[in-house]
C-alpha positions as CSV (number, residue, x, y, z in Angstrom):
1,M,87.3,79.7,102.7
2,R,90.0,80.7,100.3
3,P,92.5,83.0,101.8
4,V,92.7,86.9,101.0
5,A,95.7,87.6,98.9
6,I,97.9,90.5,100.2
7,F,100.4,91.7,97.8
8,R,103.3,93.5,99.3
9,F,105.6,95.5,97.1
10,S,108.2,96.7,100.0
11,P,109.2,95.1,103.2
12,T,108.3,98.5,105.0
13,E,104.9,98.6,103.8
14,G,103.5,95.0,104.9
15,A,99.8,94.4,105.5
16,G,99.6,96.8,108.7
17,Y,96.3,97.1,110.4
18,F,94.6,95.1,107.3
19,G,96.5,92.0,108.2
20,E,95.6,92.5,111.9
21,W,91.7,93.0,111.0
22,L,91.6,89.8,108.8
23,E,93.1,88.0,111.7
24,A,90.5,89.2,114.3
25,Q,87.6,88.2,111.9
26,G,89.1,84.7,111.3
27,L,89.6,85.5,107.7
28,P,92.6,83.4,106.1
29,Q,95.2,85.5,104.3
30,R,98.3,84.8,102.3
31,L,100.9,87.4,101.9
32,I,102.6,87.4,98.5
33,A,105.9,89.2,98.9
34,L,106.9,90.6,95.6
35,D,110.0,92.5,96.8
36,E,111.3,88.9,97.8
37,G,110.8,87.9,94.3
38,E,107.3,85.7,94.6
39,S,105.5,85.1,91.5
40,V,102.1,87.0,90.8
41,P,99.2,84.0,91.0
42,R,97.8,83.5,87.5
43,D,94.1,82.9,88.7
44,P,92.5,85.2,91.2
45,R,89.6,82.8,92.0
46,A,92.3,80.9,93.9
47,F,91.6,83.9,96.6
48,S,88.5,85.0,98.3
49,G,89.7,88.8,97.8
50,V,92.9,90.5,96.4
51,A,94.3,93.2,98.4
52,M,97.5,95.4,97.6
53,M,99.5,97.6,99.8
54,G,101.7,100.6,99.3
55,G,105.4,101.2,97.9
56,P,107.7,103.7,96.9
57,M,107.6,102.8,93.2
58,S,105.3,104.0,90.6
59,A,102.5,102.2,88.8
60,N,104.0,103.0,85.8
61,D,107.7,101.5,86.4
62,D,108.9,98.8,84.2
63,L,108.9,96.2,86.9
64,P,108.7,92.4,86.4
65,W,105.7,91.8,88.3
66,N,103.6,94.9,86.9
67,A,102.2,93.6,83.8
68,P,101.4,90.3,85.3
69,L,99.7,91.9,88.2
70,I,97.6,94.1,86.4
71,E,96.3,91.2,84.2
72,L,95.5,89.4,87.6
73,L,93.4,92.4,88.7
74,R,91.5,92.5,85.3
75,E,90.9,89.0,85.8
76,A,89.8,89.6,89.3
77,V,87.3,92.4,88.4
78,K,85.8,90.0,85.6
79,A,85.4,87.1,88.0
80,D,84.0,89.2,90.6
81,V,86.7,88.6,93.2
82,P,86.8,91.8,95.3
83,V,89.9,94.1,95.1
84,L,91.5,96.5,97.5
85,G,94.0,98.8,96.9
86,H,95.9,101.1,99.4
87,C,97.9,104.3,97.7
88,L,100.3,102.2,95.4
89,G,97.7,99.2,95.1
90,G,94.8,101.9,94.4
91,Q,96.9,103.3,91.8
92,L,97.5,99.7,90.1
93,L,93.9,98.9,90.3
94,A,93.1,102.2,88.8
95,K,95.7,101.6,85.9
96,A,94.3,98.1,85.4
97,L,90.8,99.7,84.9
98,G,92.1,102.0,82.0
99,A,92.7,105.1,84.1
100,R,95.6,107.2,84.1
101,V,98.3,107.3,87.1
102,A,100.8,110.4,86.8
103,R,102.7,112.8,89.2
104,T,100.8,115.3,91.3
105,V,101.6,119.1,91.4
106,M,101.0,118.7,95.3
107,P,102.4,115.7,97.2
108,E,100.8,114.6,100.6
109,I,102.7,113.5,103.5
110,G,101.5,113.0,106.7
111,W,98.1,113.4,108.5
112,G,95.5,115.3,106.2
113,E,91.6,115.6,106.3
114,V,89.4,113.8,103.7
115,R,85.8,114.3,102.8
116,V,83.2,112.1,101.6
117,P,81.3,113.5,98.6
118,D,77.8,113.5,98.0
119,A,77.4,110.6,95.7
120,V,75.5,107.6,95.9
121,G,77.0,104.8,97.9
122,A,79.8,106.8,98.8
123,E,78.9,107.3,102.7
124,G,78.3,103.4,102.9
125,W,81.9,102.6,102.9
126,F,82.7,104.9,106.1
127,G,80.0,104.1,108.7
128,G,78.2,107.3,107.8
129,R,81.1,109.6,108.5
130,P,81.3,113.0,106.2
131,V,85.0,113.8,107.1
132,F,87.8,112.1,108.7
133,T,91.6,112.4,109.1
134,T,93.7,110.0,107.5
135,F,97.4,109.2,106.6
136,Q,99.0,110.2,103.1
137,W,102.4,109.3,101.5
138,H,102.6,109.9,98.0
139,Y,103.8,111.5,94.7
140,E,101.6,110.3,92.2
141,I,97.6,110.2,91.6
142,F,95.1,108.3,89.8
143,S,92.2,109.5,87.6
144,L,88.7,107.9,88.2
145,P,88.4,104.6,86.0
146,T,85.3,104.6,83.9
147,G,82.4,103.5,85.7
148,A,83.9,104.1,89.3
149,T,82.4,106.6,92.1
150,R,84.6,109.0,93.8
151,V,84.1,108.3,97.4
152,L,86.9,110.3,99.0
153,T,88.1,113.7,97.9
154,N,90.1,116.7,99.6
155,G,91.3,120.3,98.4
156,W,94.7,118.9,97.2
157,N,94.0,115.8,95.3
158,P,90.2,115.5,94.4
159,D,90.4,111.9,93.6
160,Q,91.3,110.4,96.9
161,A,89.4,107.1,96.6
162,Y,87.1,105.3,94.3
163,A,84.8,102.5,94.3
164,M,83.4,100.4,91.6
165,G,81.0,97.6,93.0
166,K,82.9,95.3,95.1
167,H,86.2,96.8,94.2
168,V,87.8,99.9,95.9
169,G,90.9,101.9,95.8
170,F,92.6,104.4,97.9
171,Q,95.2,107.1,97.7
172,C,95.7,107.5,101.4
173,H,96.6,104.7,103.9
174,L,94.0,103.3,106.2
175,E,96.2,100.5,107.2
176,M,98.6,102.4,109.4
177,T,100.1,101.5,112.6
178,R,102.6,103.2,115.1
179,S,105.5,101.1,114.0
180,M,104.7,101.6,110.3
181,I,105.0,105.4,110.6
182,E,108.1,105.0,112.7
183,T,109.8,103.1,109.8
184,W,108.6,105.4,107.1
185,C,110.0,108.4,109.0
186,A,113.3,106.8,109.5
187,T,113.6,105.4,105.7
188,G,112.1,108.6,104.3
189,A,113.6,110.9,106.4
190,A,114.9,113.1,103.3
191,E,111.4,113.7,102.3
192,L,110.1,115.3,105.3
193,P,110.3,119.2,105.5
194,E,111.7,120.8,108.7
195,R,108.3,122.3,109.0
196,T,105.2,121.6,107.6
197,R,103.8,123.4,104.4
198,G,101.0,122.8,102.6
199,A,99.9,119.0,102.5
200,M,103.5,118.1,103.6
201,Q,104.1,117.4,107.4
202,S,107.2,117.5,109.5
203,R,108.2,114.6,111.4
204,A,107.2,116.5,114.7
205,D,103.9,117.4,113.8
206,M,103.1,114.0,112.5
207,F,103.6,112.5,115.8
208,V,101.5,115.1,117.8
209,D,98.7,113.0,119.4
210,L,99.7,110.0,117.2
211,D,97.9,106.9,119.1
212,R,94.6,109.0,119.2
213,R,94.9,109.8,115.5
214,L,95.8,106.0,114.8
215,G,92.9,105.0,116.9
216,A,90.5,107.0,115.1
217,L,91.8,105.9,111.7
218,S,91.7,102.1,112.6
219,R,87.8,102.7,113.3
220,V,87.2,104.1,109.8
221,A,89.5,101.1,108.6
222,D,87.2,98.8,110.6
223,D,84.2,100.2,108.6
224,V,85.8,100.2,105.0
225,Y,87.2,96.4,105.5
226,A,83.9,95.1,106.9
227,R,82.2,96.7,103.8
228,W,84.9,95.2,101.6
229,A,84.8,91.9,103.0
230,E,81.1,91.5,102.9
231,G,82.0,90.7,99.0
232,L,84.7,87.9,99.8
233,A,84.1,84.6,97.8
234,A,83.6,81.7,99.9
């Protein structure tokens, strides 16, 4: 089977639980470290699927890999190679599909609740869950691409995730591990409020009952990744 391509944009935001899930399923993967200068492959059909992780940059930044990656995503959708985007990855997929990516008036950092809207097919991505708690760290948001279905929402930023056939993009992070949260809190310490306010959590609140929260999030990710993997090319 061809490998799943995993695009990394920052050394602090690797494959995380997604990589662990692929390994547990015996699915081959290939990490493409754009942050280390690796080139964007030209043909998405070399992969069974294309996944993208998060990063501190913007989908609108003039970066050397931005234009070729967006073109690869468009080609992947045309070729029916399933695409999965986490946070920045979800924003890049949305942009590739013609949607707008812009700054939000309400950044989200830390744990927060999201809801599965009453839309055809939305619940199928999340094992029938109507609501769950996920992890966030973003300052920008996407609008829905034409033809996509909103599959997650909340009161802060309504477009939390969308699906279009085999392809799905998330504003939130399903792939979190304890080590990732510890790293982000260290490298992004200046971004954290001393006290939780609105959609932005303090470090102390973020770590309350952390392992239980991560376990519950990983079970959600299990269902999402399993649904996405059904469409992987042989």
